[in-house]
C-alpha positions in Angstrom: 75.5 -24.6 102.5 74.7 -28.1 101.4 72.2 -29.9 103.7 71.1 -32.7 101.4 72.6 -34.8 98.7 70.6 -36.4 95.9 72.4 -39.1 94.0 71.9 -41.1 90.9 72.8 -44.8 91.0 74.0 -46.3 87.7 77.5 -44.9 86.9 77.5 -42.9 90.1 77.2 -45.1 93.2 77.1 -48.3 91.3 78.7 -49.9 88.2 76.9 -49.6 84.9 78.3 -53.1 84.1 76.4 -54.5 87.1 73.1 -53.1 85.8 73.8 -54.1 82.1 75.4 -57.5 82.7 73.6 -58.8 85.8 70.3 -57.1 86.5 68.9 -56.6 82.9 69.7 -60.1 81.7 68.2 -61.5 84.9 64.9 -59.6 84.4 64.9 -60.5 80.7 65.2 -64.2 81.5 62.5 -64.3 84.2 60.0 -61.8 83.1 57.8 -64.2 81.2 57.6 -66.7 84.1 57.0 -63.8 86.5 54.0 -62.5 84.5 52.6 -66.0 84.1 52.8 -66.6 87.9 51.8 -63.1 89.2 49.7 -61.6 86.3 46.5 -61.9 88.4 48.0 -59.8 91.2 46.2 -56.4 91.2 49.5 -54.4 91.4 51.1 -56.5 88.5 47.9 -56.3 86.4 47.9 -52.5 86.8 51.5 -52.4 85.4 50.6 -54.7 82.5 47.7 -52.4 81.6 50.1 -49.5 81.7 52.3 -51.3 79.1 49.2 -51.6 76.8 48.5 -47.9 77.3 52.0 -46.9 76.4 52.0 -49.2 73.4 48.7 -47.6 72.2 46.8 -50.8 71.9 45.4 -53.6 74.0 48.0 -56.4 74.4 47.6 -59.9 75.7 50.1 -61.2 78.3 52.3 -62.8 75.6 52.4 -59.6 73.7 53.2 -57.7 76.9 56.1 -59.9 77.5 57.5 -59.3 74.0 57.0 -55.6 74.4 58.8 -55.6 77.8 61.7 -57.6 76.4 62.0 -55.1 73.5 62.2 -52.3 76.0 64.8 -54.1 78.1 66.9 -54.6 74.9 66.5 -50.9 74.1 67.2 -49.8 77.7 64.0 -47.8 77.6 63.2 -45.8 80.8 59.6 -46.9 80.9 57.9 -46.7 84.3 55.9 -50.0 84.3 59.0 -51.9 83.0 61.1 -50.5 85.8 58.5 -51.4 88.3 58.2 -55.0 87.1 62.0 -55.3 86.9 62.2 -54.3 90.6 59.8 -57.0 91.5 61.8 -59.7 89.6 65.1 -58.5 91.0 63.7 -58.7 94.6 63.4 -62.5 94.1 67.0 -62.6 92.9 68.4 -60.6 95.8 66.4 -62.6 98.4 67.6 -65.9 96.9 71.2 -64.7 96.9 71.6 -64.9 93.1 73.5 -61.6 93.3 74.2 -58.7 95.7 73.9 -55.0 94.8 77.1 -53.5 93.5 78.1 -50.2 95.3 81.5 -48.6 94.8 83.6 -48.8 98.0 84.3 -45.0 97.8 80.6 -44.3 97.5 79.7 -46.5 100.5 82.4 -44.9 102.7 81.4 -41.3 101.8 77.7 -41.9 102.1 78.2 -43.2 105.6 80.5 -40.2 106.4 77.9 -37.7 105.1 75.1 -39.5 107.0 77.1 -39.4 110.2 77.7 -35.6 109.7 74.0 -35.0 109.5 73.4 -34.6 105.8 70.2 -35.9 104.4 70.7 -38.4 101.6 68.3 -39.1 98.7 68.3 -41.2 95.6 66.9 -40.3 92.1 67.2 -43.1 89.5 65.3 -44.3 86.4 65.0 -47.6 88.2 61.9 -48.0 90.4 62.0 -47.1 94.1 61.7 -50.8 94.8 64.8 -51.5 92.7 66.7 -48.6 94.4 65.9 -50.0 97.9 67.0 -53.5 96.7 70.4 -52.4 95.4 71.2 -50.6 98.6 69.4 -53.0 100.9 71.2 -56.1 99.5 74.5 -54.3 98.7 78.0 -55.7 98.8 78.3 -53.8 102.1 75.1 -55.0 103.7 72.0 -53.0 104.3 72.6 -49.3 103.4 68.9 -48.3 103.4 69.1 -46.6 106.8 71.5 -44.0 105.3 68.8 -42.6 103.0 65.9 -40.3 103.8 64.0 -40.9 100.6 63.9 -42.2 97.1 62.6 -40.9 93.8 62.0 -42.5 90.4 60.6 -41.5 87.0 57.1 -41.1 88.5 58.2 -37.6 89.5 59.3 -37.0 85.9 62.2 -37.5 83.4 65.7 -37.2 84.8 66.5 -34.8 82.0 63.6 -32.5 82.8 64.0 -29.6 85.3 60.4 -30.1 86.5 61.3 -33.5 88.1 63.9 -31.8 90.2 61.5 -29.0 91.2 59.2 -31.8 92.4 62.0 -33.3 94.4 63.0 -30.0 95.9 59.5 -29.5 97.2 59.4 -33.1 98.6 62.7 -32.7 100.4 61.6 -29.4 101.8 64.9 -27.5 101.5 65.9 -24.6 99.3 67.2 -25.9 96.0 70.6 -24.3 96.6 71.1 -26.4 99.7 70.9 -29.6 97.7 73.7 -31.2 95.7 72.9 -33.6 92.8 75.4 -36.3 91.8 75.2 -38.0 88.4 77.4 -39.2 85.6 75.1 -37.8 82.9 75.5 -34.1 81.9 71.9 -33.7 80.7 70.6 -34.8 84.1 73.0 -32.4 85.8 71.8 -29.6 83.4 68.2 -30.2 84.5 69.0 -30.2 88.2 71.0 -27.0 87.9 68.1 -25.4 86.0 66.0 -26.2 89.1 68.5 -24.4 91.3 70.5 -27.3 92.7 74.2 -27.6 93.0 75.6 -30.3 90.7 78.7 -32.5 90.4 79.5 -35.0 87.7 81.0 -38.4 88.6 83.3 -39.3 85.7 83.6 -43.1 85.9 83.7 -45.8 83.3 84.4 -43.6 80.4 81.9 -40.9 81.1 82.6 -37.7 79.2 83.3 -34.7 81.4 81.0 -31.7 81.1 82.6 -28.3 81.2 79.4 -27.0 82.8 79.7 -28.9 86.1 82.4 -29.6 88.7 83.7 -33.2 88.3 85.1 -36.0 90.4 86.5 -39.4 89.4 85.1 -40.9 92.6 83.4 -39.9 95.9 86.7 -39.5 97.7 87.3 -36.4 95.5 84.1 -34.7 96.4 84.8 -31.6 98.6 81.6 -30.2 99.9 83.5 -27.1 101.2 84.3 -26.1 97.6 80.7 -26.7 96.5 79.5 -24.5 99.4 81.5 -21.7 98.2 80.4 -22.2 94.5 
């Protein structure tokens, strides 16, 4: 029986276009000014040092900015980049420059599951800060109270079963009582390897995987069928 649902964001609860066309360009435009203004903050400086560590050489701030922009353009899932993006997006959300896109069917079903007593969690390559922002400043208002926890790449790669094993331990339920939702087959493969139930959201041209149940939106998700899987 499913007692918890772990969901991806991009392409699952939220539009890929919102991330690619709104959030990424906003971070790219403002990252230089952000580092110039906040580079002395201990938390930011730690992240800038992590950029140098990943690059394999000591970078000054101007070089760090260039490296980060390159990673943005390449859509790299690099933890310090994701953390810095989250900090920059927080300013944008607070200023009302944009709201967090969430599909209407996802918002409705997440509320329904929460009311029914299921525990809801998020696992995204975006930082936990960014996850809380997209749901906290969503098109439907503050959805954060629906969720029991958030996980990002600090637990591991989304395509690595070990990350899901860490999440199972953190949630504190047997893996076969957790359903993972994503649009990416390789992520679903990893979650299934860790013992979770899986379901693929096939939105925006996602390629259906024969290895997992599929749904075109959250309205098509039938937990009773998954329970009997």
